[in-house]
N, C-alpha and C positions, 0 to 999 in steps of 0.2 A: 503803451496801454492799447491795446486792442478789444473790440466788443462788438457782438451783434445782437439783434434781437426781434421784436414783433411790435408791429403797429397795427391798430383797429380804427378806422375812422368813419363817421357817419352814424355812430349807434350811441344812443346815450341812455338805453336801458341798462340798470344793473348788471342784468343778466351778462352783457359784453364784458365787465369787470370781473365776472366769475369766469368767463371763458377763457381770457387772455389769463387770468391767475392759475387755471388749471391747467391751460397749455404749458406755463412755465413747470410747475409741478411735476407735469408728465414728463418733460425734458429732463428736468435733474435727475428723475427716478430712472430714466432710459439710459442715461451716460453713466449710471453707476455710484453717484456718492451718497443716495441714501444709505442708512438713516443718519446721517452725520449734518443734517442740516433743519432748519426750522422756519417756518413763515411767519413773520410779524408782520400786521397790516393795521391801518390807522385810518380815518379820515381827515382831511384838511377843510372838509365843509364847503359852502357855497361862499359865494362872495361876501353876502351880508353878513354871515357867521364869521367869516374870517377878518373882516373888517373890525367888528367889535373885538374879537378876540386880540387882532394885533395892536390895539390901543392899551389893552389891559398887560401885554406883555410888555409893551415900552415903558409903562408906568413902573411895572415892577422890576424891568433892568436898570432904570434910572434910578430906583432907590439903592442898588447893588453896584452902582456902576464902578465904584473904586475896587472893588474886588474882581473886576472882569479884565479879560485880556485885552490888548490894544485893539486889536482888529473888531472885539465884539463891541468895543465903546463905540466904534465909529459906525457900526451897523444898526445902533440903537435908534439914530434918525432917520436911515436910509430904510431899512428891512429888518426889523427888530426880530421877525420869525427866523431870518437866518442864523441869529445866535444860538437858537435850539439845537442847530445842526452841529454846533462846535465840538471839537475832542480836545480843545485845549484843557489841561489840568486844571488850571482855575476857574474854569467856566462851568464845569461838571458839579459841583456841588450847587452853584446857584441855578442853574438848569434842572435838576432834579427837585427844586422847590418851587417852581413855576407854575403858576396856575394852568391846568390843562385845558386842553380845545374842545374836550368833550361837554366841559359844563358851558359851553356856549354855542353848540349845535340849536338851529332852530329846526322846527318839526320836519321840514323837507329833508334837510342834511341827516338828522338823526335816522329817519324812515329808510332813506337810501341805504346807509351805512349798514343798517340792521338786515336789511334785505340782501347785501352782499354776504354777510356775515351767517344768514341761514342758508344762502346758496351752497356756501363752502361747505357747510356742516352736511347737505344732503348729498354732494360728492364724497364725502368721509375724507376731507382735507384738513388735516389737523392744523390749526393755527393759533396765533396769540397774538391778542389785540395790546397793541402798544402805544397807549396814548402820548407818549412823548417822541413818536417817531414822527420825522419830519424829511422833507428831500430838499436836496442843496439848490435845485432852480425855481425861480420865483412863480412860474407860470402853472404849476401843480395845484390841482382842488380835487376835492371829494376823496375817492379812494387812492391810496398810495399803499406800498407794500415792498419787503425787503425779504430776500431768503440768506439767512444767515448760517454760515458754516463753522462748527465748531473745532474743526481739524486745526491742530497746534500750528500746522505749517504755516498758515495766513497770518495768525497773531490775531490779538483781541480788535485793535482798530481796522483791518482787512478782512474781516471776515464775511462781509456781504460778498455774496457770488453773483447775484441776480436781483434787480430792482427796477421799479417801474412805479406807474400812477397814471392818474387820468388828467388830461390837459385840455380841455373843451374851449380854452381860450386861446391855445397859441397859435392856431393859424389866422385869427384876426390880429393878433400881437405882431405878426410877422408880415404884416401888410394885406391879408385877405379881409374880402367887404364884410363878412359876417361870421361868426363863431360857427366851428365845425366839431362836433364831438369828438374826442380821439381819447385811444389809452392805451399803453404798451410798456415794454420792457426790455433790458438790456441786459446782457451777461456778460462779464469779463473773460475774455478766452484766457490770460495769462491765469488769471486766479483758477480757472476751472483745470487748466493743463497743470498746476502745481498738486492739486489733489487726486486726481485721477488715478486709481490703480492701473497699472499695464493690462493687467486681465480684464477689466471693464471694458476696454477698446475692442470692439468686433472686427477683424479684418474684415476688408471691403471683399464682398463676393465677387468672383470672376466669372464673366459670362461664357456659354458656350456658344461658340460662333457655328451657325449652318451656312455651308458654302456650295454652290451648285457647280459642278464642273460642266459647262456649257460644250453642248454638241456643236461642231464648228459648221456642219451642214445642216442648214436650216430646213427642217422638215416639217410639213403641214399634217398635222393628224387630225382626225376626225372622231370626238369622241361626244356621242348622245347629242349629235346633230350641232356639235360647236367646234369650228375649226380653230386649232390652236397650235402654233409653232412648237416645234420639238421643247425648244428651250423654254416657253412658258408652261408647257407640262412639267418641266423638271423645277421649275420654280414654285408652282402650286404644290406640287410634290413636298419640298423643301420647306414651305409654308406651315404644311401641315404637322410637319415634324417639329418646327418652332413652336406652334400651338400646343402640340403634346407636351414638348417640354415645360412649357410656361404653367400649362394646368398640373403639373408636378412641382410648382413653385422653384423651377430652375432658370434662373437668370439665363436668357437668351438673347443673342445678337445674329439676326439674319442678315447675312452680307448681300446688298443689292448691287451686283457688277453694273459699272458704267456701260450702257448702250452704245457710246461711241466707237468703240472698238472691242476687239476681245483681249483681254489680258491673259496671261499665262497663269496657270495654276501657282506658280512660284511668287509671281507679282501680288496676287491675290491673298495669299498665306502671309506675306510680308506685311500687307495692310490690317490683315487680322490681327496680327501680334501687336500691332500699335494700340490696338482695342484693349490690352491687357486679357485677352481670353484665354482660358487654361487647355481648351480642347476646340478642334474645329470636325464637326459633323460634315464628312463630304458625300455629296450627291450626286451622281450621274447616270446615265440612261443604264448602263450595266447595273447598278445598284437597285434601281427600280423594278428591271427585269427581274432579277434574284430576290426582291424584297429584303434586300439588306442595305446597311450603310457602313462608311468607314469612319471609324473615329480615331483623329490623329491627336496625340499629346503634344502639345505646342512645345511644352518644355523640354521633354524628351526626345523630341524628334521621331517617336515610334507611332506605327498606326496599326490596327487591326479590323477586321471585317467583321460585322455583328449582323443578328437578325434584328430587323425593325422593330419587333414585338418586345424585345431585350434591352432595346438602348436606354429605357429610362432607368433601369436596374444598374446598366453597366456604367452610366454616366456617374449615377449617386454613388456606386460602390468606387469609381476613381476617383472622385472628389473626396473620400473619406480617406483613401489612401494618401492623395496629395496631400490633405491638411496634416496628416500625421508624420 
């Protein structure tokens, strides 16, 4: 089981809950599983509310102890709230009739959860309040949430693809001197990989490399009262081309040649190929004088000379042809 996620520490305002949930919502939409998931949220309230609720749950479970699974019976004394997360068939009907934590919120917890819900509404993020939603770990408090996928390939019990919540006491529980507000989420990599469509995975864009063909005879040029070496003039020209490409949203990699010694163009291009570049724009003194550049297809090993003013359109066109 592999997972990755997001954590935010140092902020206790309900706005941090809203932002972290919004990040999860945006991520799942970006990777392309919408609309087959839904957001469920709940609040486990603060310690005061949770302590009162824990005793109510413990009393309720003891009255139904004979119908609970063996694991749940053990948890009645140690942590009765963990029973509410049980997926055992014999526990489900008992859990469904258990008193809800929403009935035991104090004013502070109720107002905080209401602020989170209102924030999600303002961001047009659909959600469902599930008062029976709990998290399996004991350190969660206040806001908790799960994104559940309805894809049949995951099954009913494995439908959660991303989940998280608030854990303001975790740092202190781990030995810290004081509480540090925190909230975060984790997503299951394997579960996401199971339900992602092949066409929803966007191929990684390959960069265009800008490569300078150095002049082996260092000549000092004077431009606007600035003395620059010939190679530095070439590099500045190349950087202008890089900037031109990037302003047109073309992923660009400028090759900075090591200055300890001159490398052959063959060696430089071999290094560029390792960056997964699709093309290389070659710039030398001859190209500057003619206001042209050489565009080399690194896959086909062919190159052509183009006017600098046309290079953006040529690059865009060549990438469309390569993608197809």
